[in-house]
N, C-alpha and C positions, 0 to 999 in steps of 0.2 A: 348637865341640865336635867331636871326631873322629867319623868314620863309625862306628867300633866302638861309641862311647858312645851315638850315636843309635840304633844297632841294639839295644843293651842296654836303653835307655830304652823303646823301642817294644815290646820283648819283655816288659818288666815290666808295661807298661800292658795289654798283651793278656792277661796272666795273670790280671788281675782278673776277667775274665769267662770264662776257659777253665777247665774242670775238668781239672785236670791230674793221676813218670814215675822138723868133725863129719861127718853124712851129707851127701852132696852131691846134685847134681841128676840127674834122669832123662835118659837118652839114648835117642833114637829116630832114625827116618829123616827125619821131616817136622816142621818147626817152623811152625805157623800163627801169624802175627804180627798183633796187633790194636792199632792206634794209638789215641790218645785223641781228643778232640774235634777236628773239622776246623777250619780257619781260618774266621772269619766272612766272609760275603759281603755284608755291609752296605756300601753305597756309602761311600767315604771310608775306612772302617775297614779294608776289604779291602786298600786301597793301603798303609796303615800296616803291616799284618801282612805283606804281601808284601815290603816293604822290610826287615822284620825277619827275613825268612827263612821265614815261614809261607806256604806255597802249597799249593793243592789237589794238584798233582802231587807236590810234595815230601812231603806228608802220606802218600800211599799208598806212595811210594818208601821212606819211613822204616819203614813197617810191614814191609817186606822185612828190615829189620835188627833188628827188635825181638827181644831175647833172644839175639842172636848171640854176645854176650860170655859168657853162661852156657851156651849150647848150640851150640858151634861145630861145623862139619862137617855140619850138617843142611841139608836142602833147604828154603829159605824159601818159604812160601805166604802172601802178604799178604792180609788179609781186607778187602774193600771193603764198607763199610756206611755209612748216612747220617751218623752221628756228629755230629748237630746237637742244639742245645739251645734250641729255640724262637725267638722273634722276634729275639733278638740275633744270630742267625746268618743273617738275611736274610728277605726277603719269601717267605712260604710255607714257611719252614723247619719241619721236624718237631720235635715236642717231644722231650725227652730220653728219656722212656719209650717213645715210638714208635720212636725210633732204636735203642734197646736191643732192643726186640722184633724188629725187622727184622735187627739184628745177630746176635741169637741164632739166628734161622732160617738166616741165611747161614753162621754158624759150625757149626751142626749138620750142614748139608749138606756143608760142607768136611770135617768129621771123618769122616762116612760115606764120602765119596769116597776119602779117604786109607786108611781101613781096608779098603775094597773092593779097593784096589790093593796090599794086603798090607803097608802101612807102619804102624809105630808112630808115635804122634802126641804132640807136645808143643805145647800151646796156650799162647801167651805174650801177655799183655795189659799195656798201659800205661794208667794213669789211667782214662778213661772205658771203655777197652777191657777193664779188669778187671771192670767192671760187666756187660759183655757176657758175660764168663766166668761171673759169678755167675748171670745169667739162664739160661745153658746148664746149669749145675750144678743149678739148681732144676728145669729141665725133665727132665734125666736122672733125677732122683729120682722123678719121676712115672711113669716107664716101668715096665711090668710086667716081672717077672723074665725072661720069655721074649724081651723086646725089649731088655733092658739091654745096653749096650755093654761090652766087656771092660775090666775095671779094670787089667789088666796091660799094656794097650796105649795108654793115654791118661794123660797127666799135665798138670796146669794150673799155670801160673806167673803170679803176680799182682805187678806192679811198681807201686809208688806208688798203691795202691788207696784211693779215698775211702771206700768202704763200710766197710772194716775200720779206717779211721782216724776221720775226722770223723763219718761216718754212724753207726758203732757207738757212738762216744762220746757224741755230742750229738743225733743225729737219727734214731734207729731208727724206721722206718715213716713218716718225715716226707717230704712232697712239697714241693718248691720250685716255687711256681706260675710264676714268671717263666721258669724253665728247663724246667718240665714234667718234672722228674725226681724219682723216689722212691728214698729210701735204704732199701731192703729189708734185713731181717736177713741176716747172712752165712749162706748155706745149709750145712747139714750134708751131707756127701757121702761116698760110698764111694771116691771117686777121690783119688789122691795129689795134694797141692797144695803148691806152694812160694810163700811170701809174702815179698816183699822191699820194704823201705822205707828211705828216708833219714832219719837221726835227727831232723833239724830240719824235715822236710817238713810244713808246716802242714795239708795235706790228708790225707796218709797217716798222720801221727803227731802230731796236735795235742796241746798241753798239756791235761791233764785237770783242771787247777785254773785256770779262766778268770779268777779274781780276781788272778792273778799277771800283771799287764799287761805286764811286761817279757818274760815267756815268750810271751805272745800276740803282741806286736809281732815278736819274733824268729821265731815260727812263720809269721806273715804274710810276713815277708821270705823265709823259707825256701821258702814256696809260690811266691812270685814268681820266685825264682831257679831253680825247677825247670824253668822255660821259659827257655832260654838262647840265644835267637836261632836255634833249629833247629826241626824238626818233631817233636822228641822232647819229650814232655810230662812226663818224669820223669827226674831226674838219676840215680835209682837204677838205671834201665835202662841207664845207660852204664857201670856198674861191673861187676866180675866177682866170682866167689865168693871170690877171694883177698882182696877188700876187705871181706868181710862177717863179721859176728859172728852165730853161731847163738843166737837168743833162746829158742826153744822147739821141742820135737819132741813132737807130740801125735797120738795115734791115737784117733779117736772111736768111738762105739758101732757105727757102720756098717763099721768097719774102714779108713776113709780116714785116711791119715797126712798131717799138715800140718807142714811145716818152716817156721819163721819166721826170717828173717834181717834184721838191721839193718845198714845201711851207716853206720858211725861218721863223723861230720863234726866234727872237732875245732875248727875255726874257726867261730864263730857267724855266721849270716847277717846279723845286725843290725850287725856290724862290717865286713862285706864292702864296703859303699860307701866306707868310709874308705880301704881299699886301692886302690879304683878311682880315688879322688881324689888318690892319691899320698902319703897319710900314711905315714911310715916304718913298716916292718913291725914293728920292735921295740915301737913304741908300741901298735899294734893288738894285738900278742901280749899285752902287759901288760893291755890292756883286756879281751881275751878271758878272761884268768886271773881278773880281778876279777868279770866278769859271769857266768862259768860256773856257780858255785854258786847264784847268785840265780835264774838261768833254770832250772837243774835242779830247783829247788824247785817249779816249775810242773808237774812230771811225777811222778806217784806211782810210776812204774816206776823212777825214779832216786832218789827220796827217799820210800820207803814209810813211814818213821817219822813223816812229817808228817801222815799220816792222811787226812782228808777229800779226796775227789776225785769227779769226775763219771764215771759209767759207764752206758752204755745210757740216757742221758737223765736219770739220777737221781743224787742226791748220796749217796755211799756211803762206808763206812769200810774195807771189806775190803782187806787187803794184796794188791797185785797182784804179778805176776811182775816181778822187777827186771831192768833193763838197765844196762850199764856207762855211766859218764860219761867221755868221753875227755878227755885232757889237751890243751891248746892245742898246735898245731904251729908250727914256725918259719915265718916269712913266705914263704920260698922254696917250701916244700912247699905252702903255701896257694895261692900263685900258680899252681902246677901244677894243683891241684885245681879252680881256677876255670875253667881252659881247657877248652872242649868238644873232645873228641878227634875226629879226622877218621875214625878207624876204631874199630870195636868188636871187641875180641878177648878171649880168656880161655879158661878151661877148666872142665869139670865132669865128674863121673862120674854115678852113678845112685842113685836111691832103691831100696833092696832090701826 
């Protein structure tokens, strides 16, 4: 087996235990980047992750680049926080909730420092980093009006967030004991927020009809492929706004505006291994065409007419907001999409 395939296999294995990544975006001077979970330091496992490209130094270096494709030209400030998820991360590793609490404190201090320097701030998080953002939004909501931070100088970006995906759909207020992490409800906030997710990311956008096993397997594959041999935990974080589809634009009762973008992924993750094994592209494209409507039936956002689905941990009938179902792409385009880019570029303007 080639080195590249060994790397891909190791990355896929590591993803099993890693929490994983219209109007346009806000522009400011400083971009605070928050990466997802650190690589595990368990003996043996750390070596496997290192061989797949997951290293502690690379983890923090990648935080420098988080959001650079959506917010170019800003000064990056990587946030260093524990980013651990209990015993699977090594002897003495912190629980997920403790890591998030310390991450929130570090983030708040970083925001205050940038504001004190006269800089407008965009806070950008991937995967577990988005949960740090949510903890900060919760904290900001508790501040009295006299201590509230200016809403016109801070915007938050959530890439591949588990809370708004798996947590909100299946596990609101649920704590996972092994990881020591709690999926708290998505906080309502006065601050503008941009949410971005990949269409088939099983963490950030799981199927809400779990009885559709084909959709579930595809979502699991999508979650595995969000970790692609780099220290980036979300493929959505590698895209730019030109790749995105605006799903919703909502202003809440506090005046906070949330833009939600989906990154369409026309080729199904469940068929991607076939391309990697050398199956002719036209065969995989045909298979994508056959499977697409079957898998779309697992998502109420794509097939609202099918009724029952899970929302906030309960079985409901309410018709959700619909999202587009992309057509399969040619094999050549899919090969390009599979490749992890060396640089992150792109453009964005601002929320007004």
